[in-house]
C-alpha positions in Angstrom: 0.0 0.0 0.1 1.6 3.3 -1.1 0.6 6.9 -1.5 2.3 10.2 -2.4 2.5 10.6 1.5 4.4 7.4 2.0 6.6 8.1 -1.1 7.8 11.2 0.8 8.4 9.1 3.9 10.4 6.7 1.9 13.1 9.3 1.5 13.1 10.0 5.4 13.2 6.3 6.3 17.0 5.9 6.6 17.2 9.2 8.5 14.3 8.1 10.7 16.0 4.8 11.6 19.4 6.5 12.3 18.6 9.8 13.9 15.4 9.5 15.5 15.6 9.4 19.4 15.1 5.9 21.1 12.5 5.7 24.0 14.1 4.9 27.3 13.9 1.2 28.3 12.5 2.5 31.5 9.5 3.9 29.8 8.4 0.3 28.6 9.3 -1.1 31.9 6.8 1.4 33.4 4.1 0.5 30.9 4.7 -3.2 31.4 4.3 -2.9 35.2 1.3 -0.4 34.8 -0.6 -2.8 32.2 0.5 -6.1 33.8 2.4 -7.2 30.7 3.9 -10.6 31.6 5.2 -11.8 28.2 1.8 -13.4 27.1 0.1 -10.5 25.4 -0.4 -9.6 21.8 0.4 -5.9 21.0 -0.1 -3.8 17.8 2.0 -0.8 17.1 0.1 1.6 14.6 2.5 3.6 12.5 5.6 1.8 13.8 8.3 3.6 11.6 11.5 1.8 12.0 10.7 0.1 15.3 11.6 2.8 18.0 8.8 1.5 20.0 8.0 -2.0 18.6 11.6 -3.4 19.5 11.5 -2.4 23.2 7.8 -3.3 23.7 8.6 -6.7 22.1 10.6 -7.7 25.1 7.5 -7.5 27.4 4.9 -9.2 25.2 4.4 -12.5 23.3 4.2 -10.9 19.9 4.0 -7.4 18.4 2.3 -6.6 15.0 4.4 -3.5 13.6 2.0 -1.8 11.2 3.4 0.9 8.9 2.1 2.2 5.4 6.0 2.7 4.2 7.8 -0.3 3.0 11.3 1.3 3.5 10.3 1.9 7.2 9.3 -1.7 7.6 12.6 -3.1 6.1 14.5 -1.0 8.3 12.8 -1.9 11.3 13.1 -5.6 10.5 16.8 -5.1 10.3 17.0 -3.3 13.6 15.1 -5.9 15.3 17.5 -8.5 13.9 20.5 -6.5 15.1 18.8 -6.4 18.6 18.2 -10.1 18.7 14.3 -9.5 18.9 12.4 -12.0 16.8 8.8 -11.8 17.9 7.7 -8.8 15.7 5.6 -9.3 12.6 6.2 -6.3 10.2 3.1 -5.7 8.3 2.3 -3.0 5.5 -0.7 -1.0 6.2 -2.2 1.8 8.1 -5.0 2.6 10.6 -7.7 2.2 8.0 -7.2 -1.5 8.1 -8.0 -1.8 12.0 -11.6 -2.8 11.4 -10.6 -5.8 9.5 -8.9 -7.4 12.6 -11.1 -10.3 13.6 -8.6 -12.8 15.0 -5.5 -12.5 17.1 -7.1 -9.5 18.9 -4.5 -7.2 20.5 -4.8 -6.4 24.0 -2.5 -3.4 23.7 -2.5 -0.9 20.9 0.2 1.5 20.7 0.5 4.8 18.8 4.1 6.2 19.2 4.2 9.6 17.4 1.7 8.4 15.1 -1.8 9.0 16.5 -2.1 12.5 14.9 -1.9 10.9 11.4 -5.2 9.0 12.0 -8.8 10.1 12.3 -8.7 9.7 16.0 -12.2 9.6 16.7 -13.0 7.0 14.3 -9.9 4.9 15.2 -10.9 4.7 18.9 -14.5 3.8 18.0 -13.1 1.0 15.6 -10.9 -0.2 18.2 -13.6 -0.5 20.7 -14.9 -3.4 18.5 -11.2 -5.0 18.1 -9.5 -4.7 21.7 -10.8 -7.2 24.2 -12.3 -6.4 27.5 -9.3 -5.4 29.8 -7.3 -4.0 27.0 -5.7 -0.5 26.5 -4.6 2.0 24.1 -1.3 3.8 24.7 -0.5 7.1 23.0 3.0 8.6 23.1 3.2 12.2 21.7 5.6 15.1 21.9 5.2 16.9 25.1 7.7 19.7 24.5 6.1 23.0 23.5 7.3 25.1 20.7 8.6 27.9 23.2 10.5 25.3 25.2 12.5 24.1 22.0 16.4 25.0 22.2 17.8 28.0 20.2 19.3 25.7 17.6 15.7 24.4 16.7 14.4 27.8 16.1 17.6 28.6 14.2 16.9 25.7 11.7 13.2 26.5 11.5 14.2 29.9 10.0 16.5 28.3 7.5 13.9 25.6 6.5 11.3 28.4 6.0 13.6 30.0 3.3 13.4 26.7 1.3 9.9 25.4 2.1 8.0 28.5 3.1 6.7 29.7 6.4 3.9 27.2 6.8 4.9 23.8 8.4 4.5 21.0 6.0 2.6 17.8 6.6 3.8 15.4 3.8 1.9 16.6 0.7 -0.1 19.4 2.6 0.2 21.9 5.3 0.0 21.1 9.0 -2.9 22.4 10.9 -2.9 22.0 14.7 -5.9 19.8 15.6 -8.8 21.5 17.5 -8.6 18.9 20.3 -5.5 17.5 22.1 -4.8 13.4 22.2 -6.1 13.7 25.9 -9.4 15.4 25.0 -10.1 13.0 22.0 -9.5 9.9 24.3 -11.6 11.3 27.3 -14.6 11.4 24.9 -13.9 7.9 23.4 -14.8 4.6 24.5 -11.3 4.3 26.2 -12.1 7.3 28.5 -10.4 6.3 31.6 -7.1 8.0 30.9 -3.8 8.1 32.9 -1.3 10.6 31.8 2.4 10.5 32.5 5.2 12.8 31.3 8.6 11.3 30.5 11.7 13.5 30.2 15.2 12.8 29.0 17.9 14.3 26.7 20.6 13.4 24.5 23.6 15.2 23.0 24.0 15.5 19.1 26.8 16.1 16.8 26.2 18.8 14.0 26.1 15.9 11.5 23.4 14.2 13.6 21.5 17.4 13.7 21.5 17.7 10.0 20.4 14.0 9.6 17.5 14.5 12.1 16.1 17.3 10.0 15.5 14.8 7.0 13.7 12.4 9.3 10.7 14.7 9.8 7.5 14.8 7.9 7.8 18.4 7.3 11.5 18.4 6.0 12.0 15.0 4.1 14.6 15.0 1.5 11.8 14.6 -1.2 10.3 17.9 -0.1 13.7 19.7 -0.7 14.5 18.0 -4.0 17.5 19.4 -5.5 17.9 21.8 -2.7 18.6 19.2 -0.1 22.3 19.5 -0.1 22.2 23.3 0.0 19.8 23.1 3.0 22.1 20.6 4.9 25.1 22.9 4.4 23.2 25.8 5.5 22.2 24.1 8.6 25.7 22.7 9.3 27.1 26.1 9.0 24.6 27.8 11.2 24.8 25.3 13.9 28.4 25.5 14.0 28.5 29.3 14.1 26.2 29.3 17.1 27.7 26.3 18.7 31.6 26.0 17.9 32.0 22.8 19.7 29.7 21.2 17.2 27.6 19.6 20.0 24.0 20.5 21.1 21.6 19.1 23.6 18.3 17.9 22.6 15.7 17.9 25.3 13.1 15.4 25.0 9.7 15.2 26.6 6.9 12.8 25.7 3.4 12.7 27.0 2.4 8.9 27.6 -1.4 8.4 27.7 -2.7 5.0 28.9 -6.4 4.8 28.0 -8.9 2.2 29.0 -12.6 1.5 29.0 -14.2 2.7 32.4 -14.8 0.3 35.0 
């Protein structure tokens, strides 16, 4: 299953695999304890990318179905799982529109890690109400760091990017429009309205080359969006970051909002 949007993400896949941050193992240990994961459950990771969540989650369940509409993402996820010695993940091509077709092997846990915003959230939660068995849960992991809290180097790069792609934030083939309701608000009015919210914070240091690679992992700045200007953009980002940070090292603060949603008792 491919689309113009998935074609754009195909160019981001190698950068996504290499430069996107990994979630802390402790986050999945927390989820395992909170949800009673004992190695016997089936989990579904919707919009799995290159396995940033599927791989650590797989250590706590019997099997993970990792679903993504971009074949290149799935292939790199398979390779990452093999390197990590994780063999209980099934990498499947598809997206959230296929969830209603699940009639066997129903997942007790459905995870959306940096992917819930790509779905029709209200429809998806209603569909999953007919798929997730009693006692099951949805887990939504989303960005919890507001624009104002981003470090200076992120704002610097945004100004450079706007000169190439325009002032509006891109979203694959279109323009990103902030949703009217937060993930928390959507879940609180869904069949999975009993929601627990946890904020997870950590950070990492990046070299200037890692900063450049990270830019090409985003949906709003994939290499395909830049086309022939991709190298010029990369050179300008590298020069700008080095001018502001002569050491060539920056700190990336990372904050995620983790929402554990279940049906009310």
